[in-house]
C-alpha positions in Angstrom: -22.3 24.6 1.5 -18.6 24.2 2.3 -16.1 23.2 -0.8 -13.1 21.6 -0.4 -10.1 19.3 -2.3 -6.7 18.8 -1.9 -4.7 21.6 0.1 -2.5 24.4 -0.8 0.6 26.3 0.4 2.5 28.6 0.8 6.5 27.8 0.2 8.7 30.6 1.7 11.8 29.5 -0.1 12.6 25.6 2.0 9.5 25.6 3.9 5.9 26.0 4.1 2.5 27.0 5.3 -0.8 26.3 4.9 -2.9 28.7 3.2 -6.8 29.2 2.6 -9.4 30.8 1.1 -12.4 31.1 -0.5 -14.2 30.7 -3.9 -16.2 33.3 -6.1 -14.1 34.7 -9.1 -13.2 38.7 -9.5 -11.4 40.7 -10.9 -7.9 43.4 -10.2 -8.2 45.7 -7.7 -5.6 48.0 -8.9 -8.1 50.1 -9.8 -10.6 49.6 -7.6 -8.2 51.3 -4.7 -8.7 55.0 -6.1 -12.8 54.1 -6.5 -13.1 53.4 -2.4 -11.5 56.2 -1.3 -14.4 58.3 -0.4 -16.0 55.4 1.2 -13.4 54.2 3.4 -12.1 58.3 4.0 -13.7 58.0 7.5 -11.6 55.6 9.6 -8.5 56.1 7.6 -8.0 58.7 10.1 -6.9 56.2 13.0 -5.1 54.0 11.2 -1.0 53.6 11.1 0.6 55.0 7.6 1.8 51.8 7.1 -1.7 51.0 6.7 -2.3 53.9 4.5 0.2 53.1 2.8 -0.3 49.7 1.3 -4.1 51.2 0.1 -3.0 54.2 -1.1 0.8 54.1 -2.2 1.7 55.4 -5.4 5.4 55.6 -4.8 8.2 53.8 -7.1 8.9 51.2 -5.2 11.7 49.3 -3.7 10.2 46.5 -1.6 7.6 44.4 -3.3 5.4 42.0 -2.1 5.0 39.7 -4.4 3.2 36.9 -4.6 3.9 33.4 -7.2 0.9 31.1 -8.0 2.8 27.6 -8.5 -0.3 26.4 -8.4 -3.0 24.6 -11.7 -5.0 26.8 -11.3 -6.0 30.4 -11.9 -6.4 32.3 -8.6 -7.0 35.1 -7.0 -6.0 36.7 -3.9 -6.5 39.5 -1.2 -4.0 40.7 1.1 -4.6 41.6 4.8 -1.8 44.3 6.3 -2.2 43.8 10.2 -0.4 46.5 12.1 -0.7 48.3 15.5 -3.8 46.8 16.1 -5.4 48.6 13.0 -6.2 45.6 10.3 -7.1 46.8 6.2 -7.5 44.1 3.2 -7.5 44.6 -0.1 -8.0 42.4 -3.6 -8.5 40.8 -5.5 -5.6 39.9 -7.6 -5.9 37.7 -10.1 -2.5 35.2 -10.5 -2.0 32.5 -14.0 -0.2 29.7 -13.3 3.6 29.9 -13.1 3.3 33.8 -13.1 3.8 36.5 -10.0 2.2 39.6 -9.4 2.8 42.7 -7.2 0.7 42.9 -4.8 1.5 45.9 -2.6 4.6 48.7 -3.6 7.3 50.4 -1.5 8.1 49.5 2.0 6.0 47.5 4.0 6.1 47.6 7.7 3.7 45.5 9.1 3.3 43.2 12.3 1.2 40.9 10.6 0.4 40.2 6.3 -2.2 38.0 5.8 -3.5 36.2 2.8 -6.6 34.7 1.5 -6.8 33.2 -1.7 -9.6 31.3 -4.0 -9.7 30.1 -7.8 -12.1 30.9 -10.3 -15.4 30.0 -10.1 -14.5 27.4 -13.8 -13.3 24.7 -11.9 -15.7 24.1 -9.5 -15.5 23.8 -6.1 -12.9 26.1 -4.5 -9.2 23.9 -4.4 -8.6 25.7 -1.3 -9.2 24.6 2.3 -10.5 27.2 4.8 -9.3 26.8 8.2 -6.8 30.4 8.0 -6.6 32.0 11.8 -7.9 35.4 11.3 -11.1 36.3 9.8 -11.1 39.2 8.1 -13.7 41.1 6.0 -14.1 41.1 2.0 -16.0 41.9 -0.7 -16.8 40.2 -3.9 -15.6 42.4 -6.1 -12.5 44.7 -6.3 -12.2 45.9 -2.5 -10.2 48.2 -0.5 -11.6 47.6 3.4 -9.5 49.8 5.7 -11.4 48.7 9.6 -11.5 45.0 8.1 -12.2 43.4 10.7 -15.9 44.7 11.3 -17.7 44.0 8.0 -20.5 46.0 7.1 -23.0 46.1 4.4 -21.6 44.3 1.1 -18.5 42.9 3.2 -18.5 39.2 4.4 -15.7 37.8 7.2 -13.6 35.5 5.6 -9.8 32.9 6.9 -7.2 35.0 6.1 -3.2 32.6 7.0 -0.5 35.0 8.3 2.5 34.1 5.6 5.9 35.0 5.9 7.4 35.9 2.8 11.2 35.9 2.3 13.3 39.1 1.3 14.9 38.5 -2.3 18.5 39.6 -2.9 16.6 42.8 -5.0 15.1 43.6 -1.4 11.5 42.3 -2.4 9.7 40.4 -0.3 8.4 37.1 -2.3 6.0 34.4 -1.2 4.9 31.0 -3.3 1.2 29.5 -4.1 1.8 26.1 -4.4 0.0 22.5 -4.5 1.0 19.7 -2.9 2.2 18.6 -6.6 5.1 20.7 -5.5 5.0 22.1 -9.4 7.6 24.4 -10.5 6.9 27.0 -12.8 7.4 24.9 -16.4 5.0 22.2 -14.3 2.4 24.6 -13.0 1.8 26.3 -16.4 0.9 22.9 -18.3 -1.1 21.2 -15.8 -3.0 24.5 -16.1 -3.4 24.2 -19.7 -4.3 20.0 -18.9 -7.0 21.5 -16.1 -8.7 23.9 -17.9 -8.8 21.3 -21.1 -10.8 18.7 -19.6 -12.7 21.2 -18.5 -13.4 22.6 -21.3 -13.9 18.1 -22.4 -11.1 17.1 -23.7 -8.5 14.3 -22.9 -5.6 15.7 -21.1 -5.9 14.0 -17.7 -4.1 12.9 -15.7 -3.5 16.2 -14.5 0.4 16.2 -13.8 2.5 18.8 -15.2 4.1 16.2 -17.4 4.0 17.0 -21.1 3.3 13.9 -23.8 1.5 13.0 -26.8 -1.6 13.2 -24.9 -1.9 16.2 -23.8 -0.2 17.8 -27.3 -3.7 16.0 -29.0 -5.6 17.8 -26.8 -4.0 21.2 -27.1 -4.3 20.5 -30.5 -7.7 19.5 -30.4 -8.5 22.6 -28.3 -6.8 25.3 -30.8 -8.6 24.1 -34.5 -11.8 23.4 -32.2 -11.6 27.6 -31.8 -9.7 29.0 -34.9 -6.3 29.4 -33.1 -2.6 28.6 -33.8 -0.1 27.3 -32.2 1.6 30.5 -31.1 -1.2 31.5 -29.0 0.1 29.2 -26.6 2.9 31.4 -25.0 0.9 34.8 -25.0 0.4 35.8 -21.6 -3.7 35.8 -22.2 -3.7 32.0 -23.1 -5.3 31.0 -19.2 -8.0 34.2 -20.2 -8.5 32.5 -23.9 -9.1 28.6 -22.4 -11.5 29.8 -19.9 -13.7 32.1 -22.0 -13.8 28.9 -24.4 -14.4 27.0 -21.3 -17.3 29.4 -20.4 -18.6 29.4 -23.4 -21.5 26.5 -24.9 -19.8 23.7 -26.9 -21.6 21.2 -29.5 -20.2 18.1 -28.1 -20.5 17.2 -24.5 -22.6 18.1 -21.5 -22.8 22.1 -21.1 -24.6 23.8 -18.1 -25.2 27.4 -18.3 -27.0 29.7 -15.9 -29.2 32.1 -16.7 -30.3 33.0 -13.4 -29.3 35.8 -11.6 -27.9 33.6 -8.3 -24.7 31.2 -8.4 -25.6 28.0 -9.1 -24.1 24.3 -7.7 -24.5 20.9 -9.4 -23.3 17.8 -9.7 -23.2 15.5 -12.3 -23.2 11.6 -12.3 -22.2 8.8 -15.4 -23.2 5.6 -15.7 -21.0 2.9 -18.1 -23.6 -0.1 -17.2 -21.5 -1.1 -14.2 -21.3 1.8 -11.6 -22.7 4.8 -11.5 -20.5 7.7 -10.1 -21.5 11.0 -8.9 -19.2 14.1 -8.4 -19.5 17.7 -7.5 -19.6 20.4 -6.9 -19.5 22.8 -10.3 -20.1 26.2 -9.1 -21.9 27.9 -12.6 -21.7 32.0 -11.6 -24.6 34.2 -13.2 -24.7 34.7 -17.2 -21.6 32.0 -17.4 -21.4 28.9 -18.9 -19.2 25.2 -17.5 -18.2 21.8 -18.8 -18.3 19.5 -16.3 -15.0 17.1 -16.7 -17.0 13.7 -18.2 -15.2 11.2 -18.8 -14.5 7.9 -21.5 -18.4 7.1 -23.1 -21.0 6.6 -19.8 -24.6 4.7 -20.8 -26.2 7.4 -19.4 -25.4 11.1 -17.7 -27.6 12.5 -14.9 -27.5 15.9 -13.2 -28.8 17.8 -10.3 -28.1 22.1 -9.9 -29.5 24.0 -6.9 -28.9 27.9 -6.7 -27.3 29.0 -3.8 -26.4 32.5 -2.2 -23.7 34.0 -0.8 -23.6 31.8 2.1 -23.6 28.7 0.3 -27.3 28.3 1.2 -30.1 27.0 -1.0 -32.6 29.7 -2.4 -35.8 29.4 -1.6 -39.0 30.4 -3.6 -42.3 31.0 -2.4 -40.7 28.1 0.1 -39.3 25.9 -2.4 -35.9 25.4 -3.0 -34.8 26.7 -6.2 -33.4 23.2 -8.3 -33.4 21.2 -11.2 -33.8 17.3 -10.4 -35.3 14.8 -11.1 -36.0 11.3 -9.9 -33.5 9.2 -9.7 -31.6 8.7 -6.3 -28.5 9.3 -5.9 -26.2 10.0 -3.5 -24.3 12.9 -2.4 -22.8 15.5 0.5 -22.5 19.0 0.9 -18.5 19.2 0.6 -17.0 18.5 -2.5 -16.9 14.2 -3.6 -16.8 11.9 -5.5 -19.3 8.7 -4.9 -18.8 4.9 -6.7 -21.3 3.5 -5.4 -25.0 4.7 -4.4 -26.4 2.4 -2.3 -26.8 3.0 1.3 -26.2 6.5 1.2 -27.3 7.6 4.1 -25.8 4.5 6.2 -22.6 6.1 4.5 -23.3 10.0 6.4 -24.1 10.9 2.6 -27.2 12.5 1.3 -30.1 11.3 -0.9 -30.8 13.4 -4.1 -33.0 13.1 -6.6 -30.8 13.0 -10.0 -32.5 13.6 -13.5 -31.8 11.8 -17.0 -30.0 14.0 -19.6 -30.7 13.1 -23.6 -27.3 13.0 -25.0 -28.1 10.8 -28.2 -27.4 14.2 -30.1 -23.5 13.6 -28.7 -24.0 17.1 -26.9 -26.6 18.6 -24.5 -26.7 22.5 -23.7 -28.4 22.9 -19.8 -30.0 26.2 -19.3 -30.8 26.8 -15.7 -32.9 29.6 -15.4 -35.3 31.3 -13.0 -39.5 30.0 -12.9 
């Protein structure tokens, strides 16, 4: 399944270029570089000095490459360095909204700098489209790949987009990840908090980066429910705190938990008595939980979920898809969707999927997806 949400851009002090990426969460790549050295040592012999410096430099930085996140999502990025027909990639670097991250230290002499970015799985579908001009190799977790145009075992191809960072007054290079909303730092941080509050089941919509009583009430309720004080909002790890909360079961609302070893993509539908609205896809990683953004007080909630592999192909057991559904026919599509009308799915280019009703009579429901 390909997933898509609005376009993301890299802003280069006055102009912008599209940036593309892939989903699935990971971790910082700084420590992973050293542990990967023995694996890629045989491929390093033919690489230019600029590539070697990019992969393993430990010298003091005086012309760093820095990426700044002005999106409402916590993202992870991988960068590629193209130099004299040799291409290396390195990732993942996690960057919170309104934060910056040095992704390469020291003088960076390269023909081209390339970028791949992905949102954490907690957001469901990746908010970043996949249309980069270069296809380079990445890995699920921390990685350094010296020869990144020929993928080996454990590596997958992904689209990268060329960026042209701007040199700042201090001699460093910087580029900004941004949404069409073009938030400034303060707006990006608040929009990031609003987005996670909504996912956690609190009414902080619309996600616009504008403060107000509604957002403050939702944030106060969130902090109270977790036994947190207001000063934690300004803590450096506040987004990590929020994400941990979103990925934990809740006593209210609908919670999905993935007890399988596979990635799960899920969809939810709500019936308010006037119309049935379906939306998806929400990504739930192994061992994680997720709260789909069910707003209002629907009379009935339905759900469908399926396990997929690294290429988003449905997992099959004994030639049968590994999914969790029912008999209620509701419209979906392979890419990210929100469907407000459920009639004539096929004639509108939509799929017909069997959803199961969810019993919410107790005020909260945790559904655990497990292997049969």
